[in-house]
C-alpha positions as CSV (number, residue, x, y, z in Angstrom):
1,X,219.5,43.0,45.7
2,X,222.1,42.3,43.1
3,X,223.5,45.1,40.8
4,X,221.6,43.7,37.8
5,X,218.4,43.6,39.8
6,X,218.9,47.2,40.9
7,X,219.3,48.4,37.3
8,X,216.2,46.6,36.3
9,X,214.3,48.1,39.1
10,X,215.5,51.6,38.3
11,X,214.5,51.2,34.6
12,X,211.1,49.8,35.5
13,X,210.5,52.6,37.9
14,X,211.4,55.1,35.3
15,X,208.9,53.7,33.0
16,X,206.2,53.8,35.6
17,X,206.4,50.2,36.9
18,X,207.1,49.0,40.3
19,X,209.6,46.1,40.6
20,X,209.2,43.5,43.2
21,X,211.5,40.4,43.5
22,X,209.6,37.2,43.0
23,X,210.0,34.0,44.9
24,X,208.8,34.6,48.4
25,X,207.8,31.1,49.5
26,X,205.6,30.3,52.6
27,X,204.9,26.8,54.0
28,X,201.7,25.9,55.8
29,X,201.9,22.6,57.7
30,X,199.2,20.2,58.6
31,X,200.7,19.0,61.9
32,X,198.6,15.9,62.3
33,X,199.0,14.7,58.8
34,X,202.8,15.3,59.1
35,X,202.8,13.5,62.5
36,X,201.3,10.3,61.2
37,X,203.7,10.3,58.4
38,X,206.7,10.7,60.7
39,X,205.5,7.8,62.7
40,X,205.1,5.6,59.7
41,X,208.6,6.6,58.4
42,X,210.1,5.6,61.7
43,X,208.4,2.2,61.6
44,X,209.6,1.7,58.0
45,X,213.2,2.5,58.9
46,X,213.4,0.2,61.9
47,X,212.7,2.7,64.6
48,X,215.0,5.5,63.5
49,X,214.5,8.9,65.2
50,X,212.1,11.0,63.2
51,X,209.8,12.9,65.7
52,X,212.4,15.5,66.8
53,X,211.7,17.2,63.4
54,X,213.0,20.6,62.4
55,X,210.2,21.5,60.2
56,X,211.7,24.8,59.0
57,X,214.9,23.1,58.0
58,X,212.9,20.3,56.2
59,X,210.8,22.9,54.2
60,X,213.9,24.9,53.3
61,X,215.5,21.8,51.8
62,X,212.7,21.5,49.2
63,X,212.7,25.2,48.3
64,X,214.6,24.6,45.0
65,X,211.7,22.5,43.6
66,X,209.4,25.5,43.5
67,X,211.6,27.6,41.2
68,X,215.1,28.9,41.0
69,X,213.9,32.2,42.5
70,X,212.4,30.6,45.5
71,X,213.4,31.9,48.9
72,X,212.1,31.1,52.4
73,X,209.6,33.6,53.7
74,X,207.9,31.9,56.7
75,X,206.2,28.8,58.0
76,X,202.9,28.1,59.8
77,X,202.4,24.9,61.8
78,X,198.8,23.8,62.7
79,X,198.1,21.2,65.4
80,X,196.4,20.5,68.7
81,X,197.4,19.3,72.1
82,X,196.0,15.9,73.0
83,X,194.9,16.6,76.6
84,X,192.4,13.7,76.4
85,X,195.1,11.0,76.1
86,X,195.8,9.4,79.5
87,X,199.6,9.5,79.2
88,X,200.5,13.0,80.8
89,X,203.8,13.1,78.9
90,X,202.0,13.1,75.5
91,X,201.3,16.9,75.8
92,X,204.6,17.8,77.4
93,X,206.5,16.1,74.6
94,X,204.4,17.9,71.9
95,X,204.9,21.2,73.8
96,X,208.6,20.7,73.8
97,X,208.7,20.2,70.0
98,X,206.5,23.3,69.6
99,X,208.9,25.3,71.7
100,X,211.8,24.2,69.3
101,X,209.7,25.0,66.3
102,X,209.0,28.6,67.6
103,X,212.7,29.0,68.2
104,X,213.3,28.7,64.4
105,X,210.6,31.3,63.7
106,X,207.9,28.9,62.8
107,X,204.4,30.4,63.7
108,X,202.4,27.9,65.6
109,X,198.6,27.8,65.6
110,X,197.0,25.3,68.1
111,X,193.5,24.1,67.7
112,X,191.6,21.6,70.0
113,X,190.2,18.1,70.3
114,X,186.4,17.7,70.6
115,X,184.7,14.6,72.2
116,X,182.3,12.9,69.9
117,X,180.0,10.0,70.8
118,X,180.1,7.1,68.4
119,X,178.0,4.0,68.3
120,X,179.7,0.7,67.4
121,X,178.1,-0.9,64.4
122,X,178.7,-4.4,65.7
123,X,177.9,-4.2,69.4
124,X,175.8,-0.9,69.3
125,X,177.5,0.4,72.4
126,X,178.3,4.1,72.7
127,X,181.9,5.1,73.1
128,X,183.7,8.6,73.0
129,X,186.2,9.4,70.4
130,X,188.1,12.7,70.3
131,X,188.3,14.4,67.0
132,X,190.8,17.2,66.2
133,X,188.8,20.3,65.2
134,X,189.5,23.6,63.5
135,X,192.9,22.8,62.1
136,X,192.0,22.4,58.5
137,X,189.8,25.4,58.5
138,X,192.5,27.5,60.2
139,X,195.1,26.4,57.7
140,X,192.8,27.1,54.8
141,X,191.9,30.6,56.0
142,X,195.5,31.6,56.5
143,X,196.3,30.1,53.1
144,X,193.8,32.4,51.4
145,X,194.8,35.4,53.7
146,X,198.4,35.2,52.7
147,X,197.5,35.3,49.0
148,X,194.9,38.0,49.5
149,X,197.5,40.2,51.3
150,X,200.2,39.4,48.8
151,X,202.4,38.2,51.6
152,X,204.0,35.5,49.4
153,X,204.5,34.5,45.7
154,X,204.4,30.8,46.4
155,X,202.3,29.0,49.0
156,X,203.3,25.4,49.8
157,X,200.9,23.2,51.7
158,X,202.6,20.4,53.6
159,X,199.7,17.9,53.7
160,X,198.1,14.9,52.0
161,X,194.7,15.7,53.3
162,X,192.1,16.3,50.4
163,X,190.0,18.5,52.8
164,X,192.3,21.3,51.6
165,X,191.1,20.8,48.0
166,X,188.4,23.5,48.0
167,X,190.8,26.2,49.3
168,X,193.4,25.2,46.5
169,X,190.7,25.5,43.8
170,X,189.6,28.9,45.2
171,X,193.2,30.2,45.3
172,X,193.8,29.0,41.7
173,X,190.7,30.8,40.5
174,X,191.2,34.1,42.3
175,X,194.9,34.3,42.5
176,X,196.1,32.8,39.2
177,X,199.5,34.6,39.3
178,X,200.4,32.9,42.6
179,X,202.2,29.5,42.7
180,X,200.4,26.8,44.7
181,X,202.5,23.8,45.7
182,X,202.2,20.7,47.9
183,X,204.8,18.7,49.8
184,X,203.3,15.4,50.5
185,X,204.4,13.9,53.8
186,X,205.9,10.4,53.4
187,X,203.2,7.8,52.6
188,X,200.5,10.5,52.4
189,X,200.4,11.2,48.6
190,X,197.0,11.6,47.0
191,X,196.0,11.6,43.3
192,X,193.4,14.3,43.9
193,X,195.8,16.9,45.3
194,X,198.5,16.0,42.8
195,X,196.1,16.7,39.9
196,X,195.2,20.0,41.4
197,X,198.7,21.3,41.5
198,X,200.2,19.4,38.6
199,X,204.0,19.7,38.5
200,X,204.2,21.5,41.9
201,X,203.4,18.5,43.9
202,X,206.3,16.6,45.5
203,X,206.8,13.8,47.9
204,X,208.8,14.1,51.1
205,X,211.1,11.0,51.5
206,X,211.4,9.3,54.8
207,X,215.1,9.8,54.8
208,X,214.6,13.5,54.8
209,X,213.0,13.3,58.3
210,X,216.1,11.7,59.6
211,X,218.3,14.3,58.0
212,X,216.4,17.2,59.5
213,X,216.2,16.4,63.2
214,X,216.8,19.0,65.8
215,X,220.1,18.8,67.8
216,X,219.8,17.4,71.3
217,X,219.4,19.4,73.4
218,X,218.0,22.5,71.8
219,X,218.9,25.8,73.5
220,X,216.2,28.4,73.2
221,X,216.7,32.1,72.8
222,X,216.0,32.7,76.5
223,X,218.7,30.1,77.5
224,X,216.3,27.4,78.5
225,X,216.9,23.8,77.2
226,X,214.6,21.3,75.5
227,X,215.8,17.7,75.5
228,X,214.6,15.2,73.0
229,X,212.2,12.6,74.7
230,X,213.8,9.2,75.0
231,X,211.0,7.6,73.1
232,X,211.6,9.9,70.1
């Protein structure tokens, strides 16, 4: 705390107030929404590497947009492991990225895929499609929990999925002193969410994905190594 802040704190305490610095900013990341954005960005930039993404670094680079007092508090990443995909390397690649994210302090929450039978409208045959379940709900619950517990002053949702809209409206109604922002992944901007957060909605550029890649390899705290997959 600066000398000026200490003086203000002491004066407020003497007058019966409790001083608390503002600006604690927490990010909640919709992993699948971000993933599809990252893939699109790579395609639009001629195949540049985007998947080996340091999400904490990316989020911190946008802190200044949410106020001069903004400071990084923590990040949450919500996703699921696609065990149903035939390529066995799909899960291992994702797990390597998760290990790297955890090494930066990002809190990872893993949901699941659920099989669902779908009937084709044209041929009327049944086929199975796997849908990611629980991620949106888990993210929304944590979002409200953080505000309820006063764990942050600004909550930034990294998503373009309008399923989060009810949670935002609830938060704005019951926690009006909190700042609610959105970082829209590249090519995932939605008018509905932008209207909800007004001037606190910002687009992530595809170039930022390239600028915030993990080094290769990443050395974890236990000394183990994670090497970027060749296809990334």
